[in-house]
N, C-alpha and C positions, 0 to 999 in steps of 0.2 A: 318140464316146469319150467316157465318163464322166468325172466328176471322179476324181483319183486319191487313194486314201485309203492313207491305211500299215497295216501287216499287219504284226501281236505277232508274231508266228512268223520274218516275213523279217526283223523289227528285229531280234531273238534270235540270229536268224541271222549277219547282218550286223556288230552287236557282236562278237560270238566272233570272225568271218574277221578285223576290223580288225585284232584284238588276237594272232590269229595271223599277220598279216604282218608287223608291228612286230617281231613274236618275231625274226624274220630278217634285222633288223640287229644284232643282239649275234651271233647266231647268225653271219652272215658274221665276226665280228669273229673268232671260235674259229675256224673254216675257217681265214682266212687268218691271224691270229695264228698259228697250230701250223705254217705254211709257212715261216714269215720265221724267222732267226735270234734266239737268247735274246734280244738284246740290241737289236733291235728291236719286240717281243713286245706290251707297252704301246701304245709310237704306233702298229701298227698297229691293234690296239682302239679306239683312242682316236680312229683316222679315221673309223673306223665311227661310232662315240656321239657326235664330236663334229657329222658332219651331221647326227644326230636334232634338233639345236637348231638352226644354223640353217638348213637345207635347209625343216623343217618351222617354221617362224614365218615366212619369205618363203613357204611352200606358202598360210600362211591369210592373211598380209597382201596380196599378189600373186599369187602364181601358180596358186591356184586357179582365178582371177576369169581371169584368162590360157588357160588352159587349156578351162576349162568356163563362160564367158561367153559369151552369143552375138552375136555380130557378123559376121565375115567368113569366109571359107574358109578362111583363114592362119593369123587369132590371134584368144582371145576377147577379151571388152570388160571395162570396168571397176568393169561393174556388183554385183562380189564382192568388191570391192578393201575388204580390213579385214574380211573375212565381212559385208558389206553385204547385203543380202538374201538371211543364209543361216540358215534359222533352225528349229522345228520341223514348216513345212511339210512335204507329200509330194513327194519325187523318186520317181516311181515308186509304189514301194508301203513304201519308208522315211522315214525326216526325212532334209529337205537336208541338215544337219549332218552327220548320218552316213555321208552319200554323200561332202560332203567331205573329212570324214575320212577316210574310207579309201580315196579315192583317194590321198591325202596320203601313204599309207605307201608306194604304189606310188614317190612322187617320191624320200623316202627311200632306198628297196632303190637306186630306179639310180643313186642320188648314191654312195651306198655301193661298188659293183660295180665306179666308175670306179679308189677307191684302191688296188686287188690290184694295178695296173700301175706303181704308181709308190713303194709302200712302198719302205721301209730305206734312202730318201734323198730324199723330197722336205717341205721343210720343213711344218708342221703350220697356221703360218697363213696359207702360198702356200693347201694344199688348201681351207681353208677357203674362201681367197677365192674363188678360180677354181671352187668348188662351188657355191657360194654365186649366182654369177654365171651359171653352167653349166644351172642348175636351174629359173634363166626362161627364157635365152634361148635352149636347146636343148630342156634338157624338155617344160616348158609347152605351147609351140611345138606340137610333134611328136606331145604329145595332145590334144592339139585338133583336130591333122589327125584323127588315126581315132577318140579318140571322143566328140570336144567336138563335134561337128555339122560339121570341117572336110574338104577336097575329097578324101582319100582315105580318107573313108567313105562322102565319098557317092558316089567310084569306084566302090565296091566292096571295099577291101580288107580280108582278114577277118582279125581281133586279137584274139581271144576276152580274154587276159590279160594283152598285155605284150611277145610275142617280139617286135614293131616298137617298142614303147613303149620299154619298158623294156631289152631285149637289145643288140638291133642297134645302138640308141641308147649305151648305153652301152662296148657291145662295139667298137665304133668311136673313142670318144671315147678309151677308155683305152690301144692302140698311138699315137695322133698326142699324147699327153700321155706315154710314156715315150719318145718320141724328143725332144721339148723339152728334157724335163729332162735327158734322159741316163741312161745307164747305170751301176750301179754301180760302184764304183771298181775292185771284185776281180771284176765280171763276167767272163765266160772266162778266168779267172784260176787259181778256186778255188773247192771245192766250194760252194754255197750248200744246204746241205740242209735242212728243218722242224726246227724242234727239236723238237716236240710233236708228233708222230704222233696219241696219245689226242684231243686238243682237234681236229684236224683232222677224226676223225670224229665228236665230241662235236658238230663246228659243221652237221655235214654231218646230221646226223640232226634237230638242230633247225632245217635247208633243210626239210628233207623236212617235218617235222612243220607247219611255217608256210608252205608251199605251198602247203597244202590250203585254204588260204582264199586264197592268193594266187589258185590255180585258181579252184576252186569258189566263193568269195566273187563272182568275175567276174560270174555268173549274178544276182547284185542279188536275189537271193531266195532262199527255201529252196524248191525247186522239181525239176524231171527233171532240167533242163541243169544248175545245180549239183551233184546224184546223177553225169548223165554225167561232169561236168570233176572229182570229186574219183576217180570210179571210173579214169579216163584219167591223173589225176596220180600215184596209183599204180601200174598197171602200165608204164608207158613209164620210168622208170627202172630197175626191174628188169629188162627188156629192152638195154637200153643197160648194165646191169651184166655183163650175163650176156657180150654180144660184147665188151663192152671187157678181160672177164678173159681172155678167147679170145685177142685180139690180143695179150695183153701176156704172155702163156703163148707165144704162136705165137712172137714176136718174141726177146722173152730169157727165157723156159726159167722164167718165175714171173711171178704177178700179184701190185701190190704194195695193199697199205692206199692210200696216197695213189692209186694210179690206179684204185682203186675208190672213194674218194669222190669222185673227180671225174667218173668215170662216171655216178654218182648226180646230179649238179647237172644233168650236159650233160642227162640223159634228161629232168630236169624244166626246161631250158631247151627244146629241143624240142619237147616237148607243150602248153607254155604258150600261144602263139597259136591249138594248135585244142582245148584240151584242153572246151573245150566245142560240138567241132563235127565229132567223126568217132565212130566208134565203138571201144568197146574193142579189137579185134583191129587196128584200123589205131591205135591208138595203142601196142601191142604191137611193131608193124612199125615207126611214126614211133621209138620208141625205140632197136629196132635198128640201123635206118640212120644213122639220128641221131648214133650214136657214133663212127662212121668218120670221116666229112671230120673231126670234132676232136681225133681222136684224133692223126692223121695228121697234122694241123696244129700238134700241140705239139709232136712228133716234128722235125717242119722249123722249128718255130722257134727250139728248143735248138741249132740248128745256123746260127743266124742272130747277129748283132750289136742282134737288137731285144731289149733287158733290159724285155719285159713280165712284169713277177719272177711274179708265178701266172698268168701263160697267159689274160687276162681277152678277148684278141683271138679265143683258139680257142677256149676255152670258152660265152661270151657271145656273141662276135661270126660266130664262125662255125655255134654251135650254135642261135645265134638265124635264121640266113642259113637253113640247113638245115630248121625247123621252121618259119618261114614259105613256103617252097617248097612243103615237102611237104604244108602245111594246104591249100593249092591244088591239091595233086593227090591228098587222100583227104577232103577235104571232102565232108559228103553232106548232102544235106535233110531224109534220113531219122533222120537226128540232129539236128536243129537249125542245121545252116547253109546256105549256097548248096553245091549241088551241083560237085566239081571231076571232075581228068581223068576220073579210072576210073569217076565217074559221067555222064562222058558232056558235061562240060562243060570242054575245054581253058582256054579263058580267061583261067579264075582263077587259072593256075599264072601267068601273063603279067601280070596285075592283083597279084600276089603281089609279081613282080618287079618292079612301077611302086613299090608300098610300099617295099622293101628298098634300091632306088635310089637313090629320093627321100631315103630316112632319111639314107644312104651322105652320100650330095650336100650332104645341109644340115646334119649335124653336124659332120662331117670338117674342111672349113675355118671354122666358127665356132667349134667347139673351140679350134683353133689361135688364133686371133686374141684366145680368150678370155682363152689361160695368155700371150700375149702382151705381153696387156693388166694383169694381173694380175703379171706380172714387173715392171712398171713402176712398181708399188706396192713390191711384195717380192720380194727373190732365192726363184725356185722351189725354189731344191735348198739342202741344207745343205753346209755346208761340209766338204772331205775329213776334217778332223779329229775335226770333228763327227761326221761319216759312219762315221768309223771308233771312235769312243767308245762309239756308239750312240746311235741316235735314242730311247732310253725316259731317257736323263737330260738329251742336252743341248738335249730338246722339252720335256720335262716334269718331269724333273726326279726319277726313280722310276725303279725295278728292276720287272719281273716275278716276277726269285725273288732271293731277300736269305736269307740264315740265318744273319742277327742277331751274327753276326761281324767279318765286313768291312768293307772300306771303303770308302768310296762317293766317286763324282768329282762335284759339284758344279759345271756348268759351261753357262753359253751359248754356243748357237753365236757365234761372232766374238769371246767373248770373249779376254784374253790366256790365257797356260797355267793352266788350271783348277785351282783349291783342291779340298786335300783333305781332307775330314773321315771322323772315325770316326763307325759305327754300332753300338755295345755293343746285346746282349741287352734291355737297359734302357728303350731309346730309340730318337732318331732324330735327328740332326741337322738 
């Protein structure tokens, strides 16, 4: 093998992809923020924005080394702590520093996804404390297993862009967090409708846009694999959307905008592990097939006491598992992967199942323990009074919508009766 050399075109492409994946964080904020009640919109968005800070800093200091440092099959070493030995030298055909930055955006997106299960009642400080620890103790090891030279990668588990590392990981952590934090106080007693569906559609559009960097960028070069992943990322959500609207129309007699937005995201989730390993025809099939289990998982969840507020389990957990297993079915050596079931190698489905089960078996109990540990430091959920007033005011002292004429409650969770201040059109208290 020759000495690794930086390729300018690959570097330019990966700079763009890193920015595209970062866009997915505020995109998720709009998607989630539109789905909650107006009194919790800013808090929901801040759970996404806040993760950029705490998870991003920890990734640079420790997380990257744990995920991509070379030590054992289970966890990376400490040779890259505080970005030691991470500079402008080549890693593949791009600078090592750029590889670190790109992978860091994946850690951010994964952390943000979990927020959707606990919005409208988890304290902001408790969420940041938990997600900081989770990014190091859960995300980094699983990333090492699959992408950093760990045991799942050595075994032959396929995950092109994060079906296991990102979506199953977050999709498992989400219901664990929802169960421990508890349901919203009005859950199952009153309708909790999305307050701004255009925000949901805006967030979906930005997620779709950013996902091209997420999947096509995982080729780590401007090459044929990137083109294949880009095309498959374009196609799978389209077929998922068609199937979802048909299911909606057959079940309820109408197709909803929120359902359409959800379908697009699930199509993106399902194709993520397979994006660079399957043909475009297979991508269409995967999107269509993957819409079905997630659709009925959402229908099922709504009939239970599990208050996974924004259906992270159904969207990312079920969608991630479906995509991971279908990767073992449709993967093709002709398109850059290892042959799967349809190409004469059924063992790949078994390998994919091992990856799925290992991630669930590790993520679920460790997430539970981290939440319990967090609760020893700070209460996980807001008081009933704070929840009733809204998380925007009680956690941040702000409102998503203010017409300049009304009164604003200035209140910290745990305070005595809130002080009432007025804000006129000319300023704020």
